[in-house]
C-alpha positions in Angstrom: -5.9 -6.2 -12.0 -2.4 -5.4 -13.1 -0.7 -2.0 -12.8 2.0 -0.7 -15.2 4.2 2.5 -15.2 5.2 4.6 -18.3 8.8 5.5 -17.7 10.3 8.6 -19.5 12.8 7.2 -22.0 13.6 10.9 -23.0 14.6 14.3 -21.6 17.7 16.0 -20.3 17.8 14.0 -16.9 17.5 10.5 -18.9 20.5 8.4 -19.3 21.2 4.7 -18.7 21.6 5.0 -15.0 18.4 6.8 -14.7 16.6 4.3 -16.8 18.0 1.5 -14.7 16.9 3.4 -11.5 13.4 3.6 -12.8 13.3 -0.2 -13.5 14.4 -1.0 -10.2 11.9 1.2 -8.5 9.0 -0.2 -10.5 10.1 -3.7 -10.0 10.6 -3.3 -6.3 7.2 -1.6 -5.6 5.5 -4.6 -7.0 4.4 -3.0 -10.4 3.7 -5.5 -13.2 4.7 -3.7 -16.3 7.2 -1.1 -17.3 6.4 0.8 -20.7 8.3 3.2 -22.9 7.1 5.7 -25.6 8.5 6.0 -29.2 9.9 8.4 -31.6 12.5 7.8 -34.4 13.6 11.4 -34.9 13.2 14.4 -32.7 11.7 17.0 -34.9 10.7 20.3 -33.5 7.0 19.2 -32.8 8.2 16.1 -30.9 11.0 18.2 -28.9 8.4 20.3 -27.3 7.2 17.2 -25.3 9.9 14.8 -25.5 13.2 16.2 -26.2 16.6 14.5 -26.7 18.2 12.4 -25.6 15.5 9.8 -26.7 16.3 6.2 -26.0 14.6 4.1 -28.8 12.2 1.5 -27.3 13.3 -1.7 -28.7 16.8 -1.2 -28.0 16.0 0.0 -24.4 13.6 -2.6 -23.6 16.0 -5.4 -24.8 18.6 -4.0 -22.2 16.0 -3.8 -19.5 15.0 -7.3 -20.2 18.6 -8.2 -19.2 18.5 -6.4 -15.8 14.9 -7.4 -14.7 13.2 -10.9 -14.4 9.9 -10.3 -13.4 8.5 -7.3 -15.1 6.5 -7.2 -18.3 8.0 -4.6 -20.7 6.3 -2.9 -23.6 5.8 0.2 -25.6 3.0 2.8 -25.3 2.9 3.3 -28.1 5.0 2.3 -31.1 4.1 4.5 -34.0 3.7 1.5 -36.4 4.0 3.4 -39.8 7.6 4.7 -38.8 9.1 1.1 -39.6 8.7 -1.6 -42.2 6.2 -4.2 -40.6 8.7 -7.0 -41.2 11.2 -5.1 -39.1 8.6 -4.6 -36.3 7.7 -8.3 -36.3 11.3 -9.2 -36.1 12.4 -6.8 -33.4 9.2 -7.4 -31.3 9.6 -11.3 -31.8 13.3 -11.0 -30.6 12.5 -8.9 -27.5 9.8 -11.5 -26.7 12.2 -14.3 -26.9 15.0 -12.4 -25.0 12.8 -11.3 -22.3 11.3 -14.7 -21.7 8.0 -13.8 -23.0 7.5 -10.5 -21.2 7.0 -8.3 -24.1 3.8 -6.2 -24.9 3.6 -4.5 -28.2 1.6 -1.3 -27.8 0.8 0.5 -31.1 -0.6 3.8 -32.5 -0.9 5.7 -35.7 1.2 8.7 -34.4 0.5 12.4 -34.2 3.8 14.3 -35.1 3.5 15.5 -38.7 7.0 16.9 -38.8 8.5 13.6 -37.9 6.3 11.7 -40.5 7.8 14.3 -43.1 11.2 13.7 -41.9 10.8 10.0 -42.4 9.0 10.3 -45.8 5.8 8.6 -44.5 2.7 10.2 -45.5 0.9 11.5 -42.6 -2.7 11.5 -44.0 -2.2 7.7 -44.7 -1.2 6.8 -41.2 -4.5 5.1 -40.1 -4.5 2.8 -43.3 -0.7 2.2 -42.8 -1.4 1.2 -39.4 -3.9 -1.4 -40.5 -1.8 -2.8 -43.2 1.4 -3.0 -40.9 -0.7 -4.9 -38.1 -2.0 -7.4 -40.7 1.7 -7.9 -41.9 3.1 -8.2 -38.5 0.5 -11.0 -37.5 1.1 -12.7 -40.8 5.2 -12.4 -40.3 4.7 -13.9 -36.7 2.7 -16.9 -38.1 5.5 -17.4 -40.6 8.2 -17.5 -37.9 6.0 -19.9 -35.9 5.6 -22.3 -38.8 9.4 -22.6 -39.0 10.1 -22.4 -35.3 10.1 -25.7 -33.2 10.1 -23.8 -30.0 7.7 -21.4 -28.3 5.6 -19.0 -30.3 7.1 -15.7 -31.0 3.7 -13.9 -31.0 3.5 -10.9 -28.9 0.3 -9.6 -27.2 -0.7 -6.3 -29.1 -2.4 -3.4 -27.5 -3.9 -0.9 -30.0 -3.7 2.5 -28.6 -5.9 5.6 -29.5 -9.3 7.0 -28.4 -11.1 7.3 -31.6 -13.8 4.9 -33.2 -11.3 4.0 -35.7 -8.8 2.9 -33.1 -11.5 0.9 -31.3 -12.2 -0.9 -34.6 -8.5 -1.5 -35.1 -8.2 -3.0 -31.6 -11.3 -5.3 -32.2 -9.7 -6.5 -35.6 -6.2 -6.8 -34.8 -5.4 -6.5 -31.1 -5.3 -8.3 -28.0 -6.5 -5.2 -26.1 -7.7 -1.7 -26.5 -5.3 0.8 -25.1 -6.9 4.3 -24.8 -4.7 7.0 -23.7 -6.0 9.2 -20.8 -9.5 8.6 -21.3 -12.3 9.7 -19.3 -14.4 7.2 -17.4 -17.5 8.4 -19.4 -15.8 7.8 -22.5 -14.8 4.4 -21.6 -18.4 3.5 -20.5 -19.8 4.9 -23.7 -17.5 3.1 -26.0 -17.5 -0.2 -24.3 -21.3 0.0 -24.4 -21.3 0.5 -28.1 -18.3 -1.9 -28.9 -17.1 -4.9 -27.0 -13.2 -4.9 -27.2 -10.9 -7.9 -26.7 -9.6 -6.5 -23.4 -9.2 -3.2 -21.8 -5.8 -1.8 -20.7 -6.0 2.1 -20.4 -3.2 4.5 -19.7 -4.0 7.1 -17.3 -2.1 10.1 -15.5 -0.7 9.7 -12.1 -0.7 13.0 -10.1 -1.3 12.8 -6.3 -2.6 15.9 -4.6 -3.0 16.7 -0.9 -6.4 17.9 -1.3 -9.4 16.2 -3.3 -9.8 17.4 -6.9 -13.5 17.9 -7.5 -15.6 18.4 -10.7 -16.6 16.3 -13.7 -13.5 17.2 -15.7 -11.1 15.5 -13.1 -8.9 13.3 -15.1 -8.6 9.7 -14.1 -5.3 9.4 -11.8 -5.5 12.9 -10.4 -6.4 13.6 -6.9 -5.8 12.3 -3.5 -4.4 8.6 -3.1 -8.0 7.7 -2.2 -9.5 9.2 -5.3 -6.9 7.3 -7.5 -7.5 4.0 -5.7 -11.2 4.6 -6.5 -10.4 5.3 -10.0 -8.5 2.0 -10.3 -11.3 0.2 -8.6 -13.8 1.7 -11.1 -11.7 0.5 -14.0 -11.3 -2.7 -12.6 -15.0 -3.1 -12.5 -15.4 -1.7 -15.9 -13.1 -4.8 -17.2 -9.7 -3.4 -17.2 -7.0 -6.2 -17.3 -4.2 -3.9 -16.7 -4.0 0.0 -16.1 -0.8 1.9 -16.9 0.1 4.8 -14.8 1.7 7.8 -16.4 3.6 10.0 -13.8 5.1 12.4 -16.4 3.1 15.7 -16.6 4.6 17.2 -19.7 7.7 19.4 -18.4 11.0 17.9 -19.7 12.6 19.2 -16.6 10.8 16.5 -14.7 13.2 14.1 -16.0 16.0 15.8 -13.9 13.9 15.5 -10.9 12.1 12.0 -10.8 11.8 12.0 -7.0 8.0 13.3 -7.0 7.0 10.7 -9.6 8.9 8.1 -7.5 7.1 9.3 -4.4 3.6 9.1 -6.0 4.3 5.6 -7.2 5.6 4.5 -3.7 2.6 6.0 -2.0 0.0 4.5 -4.3 1.7 1.0 -4.2 1.8 1.3 -0.3 -1.8 2.3 0.1 -2.8 -0.4 -2.6 -1.1 -3.0 -0.6 -2.9 -1.8 2.6 -6.3 -1.8 1.1 -5.9 -5.3 -0.3 
């Protein structure tokens, strides 16, 4: 099972040097995938969680493709209704080509109503738009391939979201279902009811000195032994990749990445020892 890391591409402590440092750490620790989040305009509802500066993911991942050679690179998740689908298809295909086939396009419907309003995209139509855009992106890639004598430009598509509609969308259009911080019980119930093309969840990463008890403990939160057990349970549930999110919601964390880096280092070391 591969492990990825969701790296903050926003916040007061984030700049090109910090993004490069994150990429170096994730690469050197042996993680398999580096992912970034997506917002186009930082409206007040977005700024509460993900304030400026916000580095646009396609641009940033193109740059990171040039300073890495092994890591896969992706979005968790690109808000698909924000951009014309033909633009998304072209940008994703170009990152795929520039990175040597290392790109993963994680997509979702979005949640920030003020951002939808600022972009003049109907918030209540975001599910339908996401379906329409996914179909259009797939069609565009097929057209590019038909006129391209080289390797295919198609990109693995992970469909984010925890709702029944998101699961149906993943089955119809995706290469993997990418639920965001699900519980183990939720995953088991969903997978029992609906087979998915592949499972690639994003979970928290918060290491604690003492065990965290109780049925409400989120995946990825607890001692390193608990987190390793979570990863093993996800592997046995069929997860091909798990993305770890060490950002806990306070933008000031972006000024002090050392705790997140320590957690990633500790987990990588224990995982190597366990294997």
